N, C-alpha and C positions, 0 to 999 in steps of 0.2 A: 504493499500500500503505500510505503514511503517512497519507494522508487517512482509509482506512478503520480503520486502528488508532486514530486519535483519535476518529473518530465514536464507536467501540465504548466508548473510555475515557468519552466524555461520556454515553452511555447507561447506563453502569454507575453513574457517579455520581448520576444522575438516580435510577436504581432505588434505591440507597442512600439517597438523600434521602427518597424516598417511603416507604420501609421505617420510617426514623427518625420520620418524621411520624405513621405509623399507631401506632407503639409509644406515643408521647406521646398520642394521642388515646385509647387503650385505658385508659392510666393515669389520665388525666383523667377519664374517664367512670366508671372504677371509683371513684375518690375522690368524686367528685360523687354517685353513688348510695349510697355508704356514709353520707355527710354527711347526704343528703335521708332515707335511713331512720332515722336518729337523731334528725333533726330533728322528725319527726312524733309524737314522743314529749313534745315540749315545750307541748303544749296547756296552758294555764293551769288551776289548779284552781277551785274555785267562788268567784265573786265575791260579796262580801256587800253590795254596793250594789244596792238594788232601784229606785232612782229618781235620775235626774241632771237637773239644771235649769241653764239659762244666762240670765243678765241682763247687759246691757250698759250701762254707765255713759253718759250722754248727754254729760256733762262729765266727763272723767277727773279722778278724785281728789276728787270732789265729794261721796261718799256715805261715811257711817260704817257700822259693822257693824250698829247699832241700825237705820238706815234700809234698808240692804240686805236685811235680814230681811223687811222689809214689802212687798218689790218682787214683781212678777209674772214669774215665771220660766216660760222655754219649755223643752221638751224638748230635751236635748243628748245627742248621740251621741259624737263625738271631735273634730268641727270648730269651731275657734273662728271668729268673723267675720272675713272677710278684707279688712278695710278698709285703705286706703293711709295712714291717719294713725294715729298711738299712740292705743290704746283699752284701757281697763281692762274686764275682764270678771269676772263674779262667777258662782261654781259653787255650787249647793246640792247636797249629797249626803245621801240618805235611806239610812241603813245598817240592815241586817237586824238585828234585836234578839235576843239569846240566849234559850233557853227559861226559864232561871232565873238570877236575880242578875245579875251583870255579867261581861263578858269583856274580855281585853286583845287587840287587833287591831292590825293595822298598815294605815294609809292610804298607798298607794304612788302617786306622782305622776311622770310623765314626759313627754316626754324630759327629759334632764338639761340642755338648753341653753335652758330658760324663764328669762328674766331674773329675775322677781321672784315667788314664790309665797308668799302669807299665808294661813296656816291659822287659822281661828276656830273655837273649841270653847266651848260653854256648861257651867259648872260651877257648880251651886248659883245660878243666875240671873246669873251674872257671866261675860262673855265673856272669854276669854283668847287670845293670839295666837301662833304661831310662824312664823318666815320661813326661807325657803330660795331659791335659785337661783343664776344664774350670777354674781352680784354678791357671793356670800358665798364663804368658804373652802370647797374641795371635801368637807373632812371633816365639815361641818356638816350634819346631818339627811339624809345620804345613804345608801343601802342599799349592799349589796356591788358592785352592778352600775352604781353611780353615778347612779341615778335618786333621787328625794327620798321618804324613808320617815318618816312620823311615827306614833309609837304613840299610839293613842286607846283610850278605853274605852266600850264601849256596854253600856247597861242594859236589862234586860228590862221590858216593860210600858210603854215609853214610845217617842216617835218620836227616834230618835236623827239629829239634824239637824248636818251639817258644813259650813262655807262657806269656800271657796276664793276668795281675790281674786287674779286673775292680771293682772300688768302685763308684756306682751312684745311684742317685734315680731320675734323671732326664727323664729317659727313658726306654722303655721295650726292645728295639731291639738294636743290634750292628752288623754293617757290616764290613767285613775284607777283603781285597784283597791283593795279593802279585804280582807285575807285573814288568816288565823291565822298566827302567827309560823313554825310548822313547815312549814306549806304553802307560804309565801312563799320560805323558806329552800330547800326542793326545787325550786321553779320556777326561782329564780336559778341554782341549780346546773345545771339543765339548760339555761338559756340562756346561761350561762357557756361550757358544753361547746360548744354549738352555735356560739357565737361563736369559740371556738378553733379548730373545724374550719373554719369560713368564713374565718377569717384565715390558717390554714395551707394551705388550697387556693390562696387568692390569692397567698400567699408563694410557694408551688410554682410558680405560673404565671409569677412574678416572676424567680425564678431560671431557669427554663427559657427564657424570654424573652432574660435576659442571655446565657446559655450560646449560644443560638441565634443572636443577633446577633453574638457573637464569631465564631463560625462562618461564617456567611454575610453579615455586614456589609450586611444589607438594611434600609434605612431605615424600613420599616414595622414590623419587629421592633422596632426601637429606640423607635418611638413607642409600640407595644404595651407594651414594659417601663415607660416613663415612665407611661404611662397607668394600669398595674396598681399602680404605687406609688402614685399618687393615689388609686386605689380603696382601696387597703389603709389608707392614713392617714385617708381619708373614714369609712370602717368603723369605725377605732379612735375617730376622734372622735365620731361618731354614738353609739358605745357607751360614752363616757366615759373611755376608757383614756386617751387623750391629756391630758384634764383631771387624771386621777390621777397623771400621771407628770410631767408638764411645768408645770401651770397650777394647782398646789394652792393658792397664796396669790391668784393673779389669774385667777379662773375665767373672767372676761370675755374674756380673751385666747383662751380655748377657742372661744367663740362666734364671735369673728372667725376663728380658724383653720377653724372649721366652715363658715362662710360662704365664706371664701376657697377651701378644698379643694372646695366642691360647684361654685364656678364653675370651677376648673381642671379637674375632672372633665368638666364640659360642654365646655371648650376641647379637651381630649385627644380626646374623643369626636369633635369636629368635625374635629380634625386627622387621626385615624385613618381616617375615612370619606373624607376627602380623599385621604390616601394610597392607600386601595384602588381609587380610580378614576383616579388621577393618571396612569398609564402607558397608560390605555385612551381617551383624549381625551374627557374628560367635556365636557358642553355648557357654553359661557362662562356661562351664567346661574348654574349651580351653583357655580362657582368664585366668582362675585360674591357668592353668597348665603353660602356658608362664610366669606369674607373679612369681609363685613359683620358677621355674626354674632360672629366672633372679635373685631372692633374694638368692638362692643358690650359684649362680656363683659370686655375691657380697661378699658372706661370704668367697669363695675361694680365692678372690683377697686378703682379709684380712689375710689369713692364707698360703700365698705361702711360707714362711720362716720355716714353721713348716714341718719338714721331712716326719712325719707319715701322716699329712694331706695332703702334696703335693702328695704322692703316692695314697692316697683315692681318691683325686681329679682327677688324671688323669684316673683312673678306673671309676668313676663316669661320667666324659667328654666323655669318649668313648661311654657310655650307651646314654647319651644325643644325641650325633652325630649320632648314628644309628638309634634311635628310632624317632627322630624329623621329618623325611620325612613320616614316618607311621603315625604318631599322626596327622600331617598336612593333609595328605589325608583322615583320618577318619573324620576331621572337615568339609571337603568340602560339603558333602551332606546335612549339617546343614544350608549352607549358599544359601538359597532359593532365595535370590535377586539376586545371581551372574549369569549372562548370561551362558548358557549351553556351549558355545564354550570357553569362558574364563575359566569355571570350568575345562573343559577337558584340556586346555592349562596349566593352573597351576597344575592339578593333573599329567600329563605326565612330566613336567618339574621337578616337586618335586621326582617323583618315578626315573627319571633318575639322579638326584642329589644324591638319595639315594644309588643307584647303585656304583656311583662313590666314595662315602664315604666309602662304604662297600669295594670296590676294593682298596682304600687307607688303611683299616684295615687289610686287607689280610696278608700283610707282617708281621703285629704285632702279627697275629694268628700263623705264621710259614708255612702258606699254599702257599706263594709266596716267591721267593728270589729276593730282590730288588736290583738294582743299587741305587747309591746315589742320581741320579737325581729323582728318583720315591719315594722320601720320603714323608710321608703324609702332604698333604696340597699344594703339588707343582703343577704337571699338573692337578690333580683333582681339585685343587682350581681354575686354571685358566678355566677350562671348567664349573665349578660350577659359576664362575663370569659371563661367557658368558650366561649361562642358566638364571640366576638371572636378567641379562640386559633384556633378551626377556620377561620375565614373568613382570618385572617393566614397559617395553614399553608397553605390552599388557594392564596392570592395569591402566597406564596413559591414554591411549587411551580409555579405557571403561570409566574412570571417566570423560574424556573430553566429550564423547558421552553423558553420563547421564547428566552432566553439560548443555551441549547445549540442551538437550531435556527439561530439567527444565526451562531453560531460555525461551525457546519457549513456554513452557506452562505458565510461568509468564507473559510474554508479552501477550499472548492470555487473561489471566485472568485480566490484567491490562485494556487491550482495552475493554473486557467485563464490568468490573467494572465502566470504565469510561462512557460507553454507558449506562448502567443501572442508574448510577448518573444523567447523563444527561435527561434520561426518567422521573426519579423520579422528578427532578427539574422542568421539563415541565409539569408533572402531577400536581404538588403543585401549580405552577403558574394558570394552568387551574382551579383547585379546588378554590383557593383564588379569581379568577375572578368569578366563577359560585356563590361563597359564597356571594361575594359583589352584584352581580347582581340580585340574587334570593331573598336574606333575606329582602331587602328593600321592593321589591312588595308584598312578602308575608306578611309582617307586616302591609302594607297599607290595603291589602285585609282581614287581621283579625280585623283590626279597623273599616273597612267599614262594615263587616258582624256584627260586635258587634251593631254599630250605627243603622243598619238596623233593627236588631232584637228588639232594643229598641222602635223605630219608629212603627214597626208592632203591638206594644202592645195595640195601640188604636182601632185596627181593631176587628171583631168579634172573639170570643174564638174559633171557628172552623177554621177559616182562619188564626188566628194567630198560633195555634198548627202546621198547615201544612207549614206555613213558617219558624217557628222556627225549625221544623226538618231538612228542607232543609238547613238552615242557619247553624245548628249543624254540619251537613255533611260536608259542607264547611269548617268549623272551624277545624274539625277533619282531613280532607284532608290536609289542610294547615299544621297542626301540624305533621302529617306524613311526609310531606314534608321537614319540618323543622329537623325532627329526622334523616332523611336520609341525609340531608347535614350535620348535626353535626357528624354523624358517620363518613361520608368521610373525614371530617377535622380531627377528633381524629386519623383515621389511618394514613392520610398523616403525622400528627404530630408524630406518632409512627415511620414511615418510616424515618423521619427526625431527629430521636432521640430528638424530642422536649419534651418529657416527662421526666424532670429531677425532681425526688422525694423530696419533702420537708418535712422531717419527723418533726412530733410535737404531743403534747399530745392533744388529743381532745375528746369529748363526742360523742360516737357513737350514742347515743338516740337522741341527737339534730339532727344528720345529717339524721337519719331514718325519724324523724317527718318532717323535712323539705322537704325531698324527697317524702313522702306521701302526703304533702300539695300541692305539685305542679302537683300531677296527677290529672286526672279527676275524678269526684266523683264515676262514676259508676266503674272504676277501683279499686278506694280505697274500696269500699264496698266488693269486693271480697277477699281482703288481709286479712288474719289471721296473727296478729303479736303477736309473742311469745318472749318476753324478761323477764328473771328472776328478772331483776333490771330495773328501768327506766333510770339508768344512767351506762354507761359503758366507762371506760378511756381507750383509746387505743393509742399507739405511733404508727403513720403511716402518710402518706400523706391523709389528709380529702377529697382534690379535687379528687384524683384518686380512693380512696375509693368509693366517691360518684358516679362516673363514672360506676364502676363495679356494684354497687348495682342497679344503674338507668337500665343498660343492663340487669341484669338478672331479673329484674321485668318486663321489657318490653318484654322479651324472653317468659317468663310465661304467661303474659296476652294474646299475641298474639297467642300462639301455643297450649293453653290448651282448654279444651272442654268448649263450651258455657256454663256460668253460674256456672262451677265449682269453687271450692275453692282453694285459692293460700296461701299456709303457708310460712310465712317469721319468720325464727328463728334465733335469735343472743344470743350466750350464751358464758360461759368461759368454757373450758373442758382441763384438763391435763392428761386425761387417755389413749389418743393415743400418741405413742411414736415419732411422726413426730417433735414435738417440746417438751421441758419440760413443757412449759405452752403456751397454744394457745386461740386464739378467734376464733370463728365458726360462719361464715355467711352461712345459708342454705336457698335455695329457692326451694319448692316443688310444683308441680301441676301435674294434670291429664290430659293425652292426649288420643285421639281415637285410634282404632285399626290400623289405617294406618300413625299416626304420631309419631311413635316410631323413635327417630333419630338414625343415624349411628356414633356408638362411634369412628369409625376411621376417618371420616370426620368431626365431629361435630365442632371442635375447628380450623378448616382450614378456609382460607379466602375465601369468597363468597360461602359458604356451605348452601345450601337450601334444605329441605327435599323434596321428590319427590311429595307431595301433599300439599306443602306450598306456592305455586307460586300464589295463589288466595289471599295471604296475602302480604300487604306491607312490605318491608324489603330490606336489602342489602346482608344479609349473613355475616356481618362484626361484629356484636355484640359479639358472643361468642369467636371470634378470638381476638377481643380487649380486652375481659375480661381476657382471658389468658395471654396475653402479659403485661397488666397491673399488674396482680396478680405476676408475676415473677418480674416486676419492683420494686415493694413495698416489695419483699422478701416472698411472700406467694405462695400457690398451690391451684388449683381448681381440684375437682374431680367429675365425672358423674357417676351416676349409674340408672338402669332402672329395674324395676320389677312390674308386675301386672297393667301396665299402669300409674305407678307411676315414674315420672322423678324427679330426686333430683340433684342439683348443690350445690356443698359443697366447700366453700372457708375456708382455714386455714391460719390464720396470727400470727406471733409472738406477744406476748403481750409486 
């Protein structure tokens, strides 16, 4: 009853756990859909830039604005060249002219972590310049969303060209827009609202993960909590919030923080994917892959201030981000302990995350023209966080079900072991009672039979011989009964772990001679003893060794052919590689055609040959021999050939 009650409690706890998970999923889905419905309204208004051109300096820092104006510019989308060495790029922007007179507009440049932006504007044939970037105070030339804004004037009837000199190793793409101030203000309000929604959802996932970790103490939930904190900080850094709050005078520190958080985000992604597969025995190559990538990312953290390595790390990190979902999906079929539904859920979620990661990288390849709210890591990161939460919930639920199942099995095993222990205890008490109640009457019967045989010696020889045979049969039967009782007692001791070996040096010859002296004369006459020496010193338990020897001799005398010889061999042999030096005890006898034992059942408890039931015995002798050989550190081997049965015991010297 207690086991059934506990199983019901476990089942109820699992149902409550699943219900809690479903409530969280519904809440997250509602928030995500609300945020998405609001974000679709964040499309930018009309951009006044009608032509963009890119020129790369062959020798960085060699061109003046007068020289840059005369160069041949190539069409430019959003992607700067991705060289691995510091490079200066020039952007030429042709802005639409107003219908009449002149108009004040705003040139907006982002993202905020560009190192140095220099704007050149021509007025009355003279070029003037303004500078911004992460080497300047955050309040200089910044928009409300911490991108860089330059008020400029465009004139009707002329080509309004503006030139940007870009010197950075912090990113691969640059976004430029020219808009009217009111339109730009409306756009930034929409984007700030979306950023607030995004940060709010991620923060909600962070708090949920913290509470859920406190409730479950599951390591994967703790990893999710840490990873979402990194995601939130990365989002705030990408939007310039951290620069505004903490790095106002030292904006270059925000660039360092951004790159550090990006690496930490990849590390937590690797960590959480490793946790997802850990309990399902993932392939060894996958573990090496994860550990190798984490080691490389740790080296990147140490080399963030080295310009060349920073560029190399950015390229490598893009490769990690794009390949990680594919590698994880490739490892799933190897996790054979993972339930099929959970495997499909993890695989589908990972592939969806991969699609989102690749969509985030499309702007970097120049295939998509992003607005500033779709920078890598923003909405894609939010959806990835939601997918990760679902996968973690599924994994925790699966772990809970596995734990509940194991607890039920453990409780069942404990109950069964307790029952078996009680049964063994009751059997032991029964054997003790039978031993006490039977041995004394049997001893009395043996003594009475001996006295009766002595008194009958006064009768005639014919009468005396007949009576003596009957009395000998009685004594033999009493001996057999004693043997059965002794075997049962020994097996009970074995079950109760009552055989604790006491190793000491003893003379094997003395034990053998004492054993033979205790056997009936008729049995001793059949035994051929072969010992190269009359004395053998062996370190073992002499009492257990004597029990092994007695049971082997008893087995040989009972089941060998009548009148056949029994060979008892004891010798030292180091030719076999079982032990470097070993002592051999071998008992050999001949059996009839129908008495060949079954090798598979020979050493099992209660085994009796199909034609052996006419002989007294319990079927416990050889089972006891094998168990005792193991206790004293030896082995026993059986072989049969041409009616010859051999039992060979090997013991360490």
